C-alpha angles and dihedrals in degrees: 000000000000120000093249092051091047090051089061092047094048092047090052091052096045091050090055088062113088105224096158116169113210093179095242102074090255097113130091094269128218100281097105091055092042093053090050092049091047090055091050092052094042090055089064096042102263113133115208133208112227116213124189116173086176128018111280095006094112133183126181126207128184137161121228110201117230138206095263112043091180092067122086116265129254120227116216112189135182131169122226100198121094136194117261122269135204107226094202090067096052131091089215125026109273091228097039098089088211123180111218136147091004095304138103105229125204149076110304095027092127099007088078132288093101090068093047087052093048092050093046094048093049094045091049093049093048093047091051092050095041097246110143121193122260090260139002114299124202109208117205124184102189140205129218103016089140089062098049094275094280091147095026132036096358091051092047094050091049099040108021109027091146089075088074097046110150096013111133101163136032141190126203144140138336100036142082093055124131134248117192115221123213086257089063094246117128124228118197113215114217115194109234099157141033132201117246122245131226125170116201128195112209121199127188123194125212140151118290117227151126113311092225093067133075111267120180091187105055107161092208093052091050092047091049091055091050094047091048091050093051097040094052097041116115111213119213122272110267119179119207114207091255092052092049091050091050095051093043089054093048092047091050092049092052098038089240131140115254111222109190089198091061114016093153096098089065090060091079088068092064100042131177086038090062095107095050098044093037089059092065097061092079142019112264131212113189122185106223109163138036127192126180144131136009103220133032096234095047124083105216123229093228138025129192141200135180123220125200107212128189118192132192117249111270096021105078097116093048092048095049091049091051093048093051090048090052091050091052134222096283096057122087106231112193124182105222101171136016134180125180128254118231137202121184122196107253107203098078133122092260093061089048087057089051091051093049093048092049092046090054088065099028110031115206096022123137131227122213136171125242141182116244112221091209131049138254138183087279087085090067097043091050088066087069090058093258115149103231130204135176105233115152099137125226130161102211132197109258093245098044111121098222098173091053091058093065109098089340134129113269093021108188144158128210112256093223090052090058091050091047092052093051091055091048092050091050090058092040093059088058092052105034 
C-alpha cells in the first residue's frame, strides 16, 4: 500500500475512535488512539514515550533520527482529541469514518486526525524504505488540545520541556491548505501567526428586590446594556505582518490595489475562506455566557457574563484598554483566562521547503502566510522559543467550505486532499 493510500486508511481508522473532549475530563480520553499509534510506530522500529498526566489522557512522543544530527530538530505535532458530536444531526455517523461521495466523514476529519494519519503513513513508508528525514524530527501526538492543552501541550511545556530539546521549528494544524483564486491559481495558506485569547468575566451590581416593583438599578438590565455594547462594537482594523503579506499577495495576483485601511473587498477572492481570514482584520469580543438570578420574581443583586476575546499580535494592551472602556467604570471586569498571541517571521528556509514540496505536486502554486483567528498547541510550543507554523497540507476543491468543517456538523475532508498532503509531506521531509 502506498503512503497516500495508507493515509486514507489510517484516517478512517482513527476517526472511528471516539476521543471526544468535553473539557471536564469526563470523556473517553485519547488512550485508544494513542495505543493504536504506538503500535503503528513500533512496527517500523520507533519506540514511543507514553505520557499520561491524568488516566486516559494520553500523549505519545518519539524521535525520528535524520540525516544530519548536527542540525536543530523539527517538531511535528498533531492532537488526537476531538470536540463532541451529536449523531442525530449528522448525515453520516460522526464516529463512523465513512467514505462517501469522495469524502471521509466524521468528527476529527479536518480537526485534525487527517494530519496525524498523513504523518504516520509517510513516516512508516520512509522507515520501511530506509529514507530518514533531512534532520531529526520529534513526533508528538497530543492530548487535550480542544481544552487549551492543559493535559497535553501546555502540560508538557511546563513539566517536560526536555522532550523538545534541540527543536527550533515546528509544524502543526490549520495551515498548508489551498484557496483557489478567480484566476484559477491556487494559493496555499501557511499559518504563521495566531490571535491571542482573553476571557473576561463581567459583573454588574444592582439592588435586589421584588420583581413587581420599580427598580432603577436592575443588575440584569445594566449587564444587558454592557453585553450589547461590547458584542456589537467594531474594533479598528489592525494588520499583523502576516495579514498584510497575505492581502498584498492576493492583490498582486488579481492586479488590484491593496488598501490597508479597507482590505475587506479582497476577501471575496479567497472565498469560502472569507469568514476565517476576515476575522483577523480586527480584534473580536464575543459574549458567550450569561449568569443571573435564582427565581423569576426576584431581581438579583448581581449579574454576570463571560466574553471570549481574540486580539491581534502586538495589540494586547490597546485591546484590553478598549474592552475595559466599553465595559465602563461601574462594571467589574475580571480576566479569567489568557493565552498569548504569536507571530513567526515567514521568509525563512523552512517555508521555502514548504513551497518547494507543494510545487512538486501543484506546479505554479503560491504560498502565503496568514493569521489564524483561533488558537492551537503552537501557542504553548512557542514559549520554548520554537518557531511555529501551521502546515498540514491539503489541496481543496475551490467550493469546499473549509472553515465550516471545524467543529461543525458533517465534518469531512476530501479523500484526494488527504492523499495529496501525504505526498507533499514525503517531499517536505527531504527538504526540511
